[in-house]
C-alpha positions in Angstrom: 157.3 70.4 -11.0 159.5 69.0 -13.4 158.9 65.6 -15.1 161.3 62.8 -15.4 160.6 60.8 -19.0 160.8 57.6 -20.3 163.6 55.9 -21.9 162.0 54.1 -24.6 163.5 51.6 -27.1 162.0 51.3 -30.3 163.0 47.8 -32.6 162.4 47.1 -35.8 161.9 43.8 -37.5 161.6 42.9 -41.3 160.2 40.3 -43.9 162.9 39.4 -45.8 161.4 38.0 -48.8 163.2 36.5 -52.5 162.0 34.6 -55.0 159.1 32.7 -52.8 161.9 32.5 -49.8 161.8 34.0 -46.8 164.8 35.1 -44.4 164.4 33.5 -40.8 167.5 33.6 -38.2 168.2 30.7 -35.8 168.7 31.2 -32.5 171.1 28.6 -32.0 171.1 29.3 -28.1 167.6 29.1 -27.7 167.1 26.6 -30.3 164.4 29.2 -32.1 163.5 31.0 -35.1 163.6 35.3 -35.3 163.6 37.8 -38.6 166.0 39.6 -38.9 166.1 43.4 -36.8 166.7 45.2 -33.9 167.0 48.3 -32.3 166.9 51.9 -33.7 170.4 53.4 -31.6 170.0 56.7 -30.2 172.6 58.2 -32.9 169.4 57.1 -35.9 167.0 59.0 -34.1 166.5 61.2 -37.6 167.7 58.1 -39.9 165.6 56.9 -42.4 164.0 53.9 -41.7 165.1 51.9 -44.8 168.9 53.1 -43.5 168.2 51.4 -40.2 167.3 47.9 -41.6 169.9 48.1 -43.9 172.5 48.1 -41.0 170.6 45.3 -39.2 170.4 43.6 -42.0 174.0 43.7 -42.8 175.0 43.2 -38.9 173.0 40.3 -38.6 174.4 38.5 -41.8 178.1 39.4 -41.7 180.2 40.3 -44.9 179.2 39.5 -48.0 
């Protein structure tokens, strides 16, 4: 009997600290706070976590 496999989503969060400060994101639509991060894309299953987190941070913070 062939089995169906579940689809899993894996998300990452990062606590960024610099010079005693911590980066939090304010979610305006829900009036709450969150850490930068997000889901691992389906094409990133072999990518290093550092690379995935760098992409997520760029998406969250926008261009320099």
